[in-house]
N, C-alpha and C positions, 0 to 999 in steps of 0.2 A: 504494499499500499504506500502511495506517495505521502510524504510528510505534509501536514497541513500548512499552507502559507497564510499568515495573519498579518494585517496592518493594524497596529494598536496605537491610539493616541491618548495623551493625558493633558488636559488643560485645567486641572483643578487648582493650580497655583500659578503665580507669574512665570515659573520655570516650566514652560510647556515642553513636551517631548513627543516624538513619534518613533515607533519601533517596527521593524520588519522582521518576522520570525518564520522559520521553516521547521515545523515540529518542535523538538526541544532545543533547537539551535537558534541563537540570535544572529540574524544576517547583518543587521545594521541598526543604528539608533542615532537620532538627531535630538539633542537637548540644548535649548537656548533659554538663558535667564537674562533677558534684555528688556529695555524699555518699550520696544515695539510690541504691538498687540498680537494675540494669537491669530487673529484674522490675517495679519500680514505674514506670519511665519509658517502656518500650518501647511498650506498647499505647496509652497516651495520645498519644505522639508519632505513631504510625501513624494513629490516628483523626484527629488534628489535620490531618495532611497530606492525607488522603483527603477530609476534610470541606471544607477550603479549596479543594481542586482539584475538588470536586463529582464525585468518583469513588467507586465501590464496589470491594470486593475482587474481585467477579466481573468487573469491567472490566479488571483487571490481566492482563498476558500471562504474567508470571513473577515469582518472588521471587529476590532475590539475597541471599547471606549470606556474611560473612567467616568462614572456617572456622578460621583460626588461622595461625601460633601466637599465643599470648597468654594472657590470664587464663583459667584452667581454668573457674572458675565462670561468668565472663562468656560464654565460648564455648558452654558448655552451655546457658545461657539463650537465647542467640541462635539456636542451631541448633534447639533444642526449639520455640521460638516459630515459626520458619519452617516447621518440619516440621508443626506443628499447623495452620498457616494453609494449607499445601499440601494436607494431608489434607482439610480442610474445603471447599476450593474446587476441588480437582483441577488446580491450576495447577502447572507445572514449577518446579524449583529449580536455580539454578546457584550454585556456591561459588567463592570467590576467596581468595587469600592476603592476610593482613594486611601482610606484608612487601612484596609487589608493590603493594598499595594505597598504602603509604607511598612506594614508589619512583615511583609515578605523580605524586606531589606535588612531584617535582623534575624537571620536563620538559626534555628535550633539553639535559642538562648538558654542560659542557666536560670533565668527568671522570667515571669510573665512580661509580655511586651505591652507597654502603654503608649498608644499612638496619640500624639497631640498635634493637631493641625490648627494653626492660628486662624481663628474666625473673626479677628478684630473685635472692636467694642469690648475689649477685655474679657473675651470668651474663647473657648477652645472647642473644636470638633474633636471628640474623644472616643476611643474604643480600646478594649483590652483583648489580647490574643494569646493563645498558646499554639504550639505546633502539633499537628496530628496528620498522619498520612502524607507527609511531605509538603504541607501547606499550612499557613496560619489560619486558625479557626477562632471565631469570635467567642469571647467568654460572656459578653453581655451586649445589649443593644448599643449601637452608635448613638451619640447624643451630643448636645452642645451645652456647655456649662462654664461658669467662671473657674479659673484655675484653683482658687482657694477651696472651692467646694470639692473638686476632684481629688485634691491632695488630702482632704480630711478622711477620705475613704481608703487611703493606702495604708495597709498594715504589714506589708512585707517588702522585700527587696524587689525593685522594679527596673526594667530596662526601658528608657524613654527614647522615642524617635519622632521626628517631625518638626516643622517650623515652630509650633507652639512650645515644644521642649526647648528649642533654641531661645525663643523670646523670653520664656519664663524660667530659664535655667537657674538663675540666682535664687528665685523663690523656691523652686523644687529642692535645691541643695539646702537652703536654709531650713525647710520644713522636714526633709527626710534624711539629711546628712549622708552617711556612708551607705544608706539603703538605696540611694539613687544612682543609676548607671545610665550612660548615654552612648549611642552609636557614634562612630566617627563622622565628621561633618559632611563628607561626600554622600552619605547615606541619609541625610536629613530631609531631602526633598524627593517626592515621588517620581519614579522613572517609568516611562512607557514600557521599557524592557521588563520590569517587574510586573506591570499590569498585563503584559503579554503572556506571562506564565499563568496568571489566573484566568485570562481569557481563553487560553488553550484548554485548560482543564474544564472550563464551562462549555466550550465548544464540543469537546469530546463527550461531555455529559448531556449534550443536546439541549443546553439551557439558553437557546437563542431567544431574543426578544422581538416580538412583532413590532414593526415600525410605528403602528398607530398608538402604541403605549410606551414607546421609547422616550423617556424624559429624564432630565437631570434630577438628582436626588439632593435636595437642599437641606433637609432636616429642620431648618428654621425659616420663618417668614422673611420675605424680602422687605426692604424699606417701604416700597410702594404698597405692599400688603398691610404693613403695620400702620401706615398713614391712613389707608382706606378703612381699617378696623376702628381707628380712633375718631374718624369723621362722623358727626351727627347724622342720623338717618335722613333728616330732612334738609341736609346741606346740599345746595345746588351743585351740579357737576359742570365745571367750566369747560369751554371748548366750543 
């Protein structure tokens, strides 16, 4: 059987990336952490990978995409791009979690993995994982909460990974002392190559997502939704 070719993209943080994989082999990856937008970088990165690998979109078996949580704008761009490519080619799509993607970058740790992705507004997208069957498995539901609340629940040694762990490292160390451990800095941002490993597993398990229900996973309300919820019911709608 030919190894499955997947093109996987991650736009959950400002450091967007695209990976091309063939079965369990990474063919290539483009990761850019720049001021330019994902809209500017995604298509050129995909074209570069396919050109260097001498592959066409039609030769791919599926698309993988990080659904979230993460940057609202980034996730919308990533999901919309993959949805467009899937519509144009008829290829299936699998979606993966940004937090599970980061957990995969701390393989077989001695301690549970606590993934912290900076959600801004002094909050964290958080999830805890342990390894089972060669992949990180969630110990609880992904959620968003202030870092102080998350740290109050930690009673054991923990390995931290993600931009939130970087942003709040001093607080974590102050609260947990020697019980806090951190992955090296190159592993603190999600990579499409890690997402590709999860996407391949999902694809082999036939966990594809119909395009009509393919949406980003935000976990919390957007600013527009919060403002709409606060507006009085009889407030006129401008426009």
